C-alpha positions in Angstrom: 0.0 0.0 0.0 1.5 3.4 -1.1 0.3 6.9 -0.4 -0.3 9.0 -3.5 -0.3 12.8 -3.0 -1.9 15.0 -5.6 -1.3 18.7 -6.0 -0.6 18.2 -2.6 -4.1 19.0 -1.3 -5.4 15.5 -2.0 -4.1 12.0 -1.2 -5.2 8.4 -1.3 -3.7 5.0 -0.7 -2.8 2.8 -3.7 -3.3 -0.9 -3.0 -1.8 -2.2 -6.2 -3.0 -4.4 -9.1 -4.5 -1.5 -11.0 -3.4 1.6 -12.9 -3.2 5.0 -11.2 -6.3 6.3 -13.0 -8.6 3.5 -11.7 -7.2 3.8 -8.2 -7.7 7.6 -8.2 -11.2 7.3 -9.4 -12.1 4.7 -6.7 -10.9 7.3 -4.2 -13.1 10.0 -5.7 -10.2 11.9 -7.3 -11.2 13.4 -10.6 -8.7 12.8 -13.4 -9.9 13.5 -16.9 -9.9 10.6 -19.3 -11.5 9.2 -22.4 -10.0 6.0 -23.7 -8.2 4.3 -20.8 -5.9 2.8 -23.4 -3.0 5.2 -23.6 -4.1 6.9 -26.9 -6.0 10.0 -26.0 -3.7 11.7 -23.5 -6.4 13.3 -21.4 -5.2 11.6 -18.2 -1.7 13.0 -18.5 -0.1 13.9 -15.1 3.3 14.9 -13.9 5.2 12.7 -11.4 7.0 15.0 -9.0 8.5 12.1 -7.0 8.1 8.4 -6.7 8.8 5.2 -8.6 6.4 3.6 -11.1 6.1 1.2 -14.0 4.8 2.7 -17.2 2.8 0.6 -19.6 2.7 1.2 -23.4 1.1 4.5 -24.7 1.1 6.5 -27.8 4.1 8.7 -28.5 1.7 11.2 -30.2 0.2 12.0 -26.8 3.2 11.4 -24.5 6.4 12.3 -26.3 9.9 11.0 -25.3 10.7 14.5 -24.1 7.6 14.6 -21.8 8.5 11.1 -20.5 12.0 12.4 -19.6 10.4 15.4 -17.8 8.3 13.1 -15.6 4.9 13.1 -17.4 2.9 9.9 -17.6 -0.6 8.8 -18.5 -2.4 7.8 -15.4 -4.2 5.0 -17.2 -0.8 3.4 -18.0 1.0 4.1 -14.7 1.5 1.6 -11.9 3.0 3.0 -8.7 5.9 1.1 -7.1 6.4 3.5 -4.2 4.8 6.5 -2.6 4.3 9.2 -5.2 3.5 12.9 -5.6 1.8 13.9 -8.8 0.4 17.0 -10.3 -2.8 17.0 -12.3 -2.5 18.8 -15.7 -5.2 21.4 -16.4 -7.1 20.9 -19.6 
């Protein structure tokens, strides 16, 4: 179980076995999304700190540069430690 801090006003506990988007939604955290498949980019967030595993996603919505800068798609991110993330305004 890992604590996930968001923007840092909100937090929830991640229990594993699901992506960050689903876990956030189960904890009443609103993260925009459309496809859940890594292709639309609406659930893009920035990881400020923490470790994670990133599943496959479109480079059209999450470029190599963004990946290096800590951006991820919540639908394809699996926390491996406590994390702090920032929601991206749309």
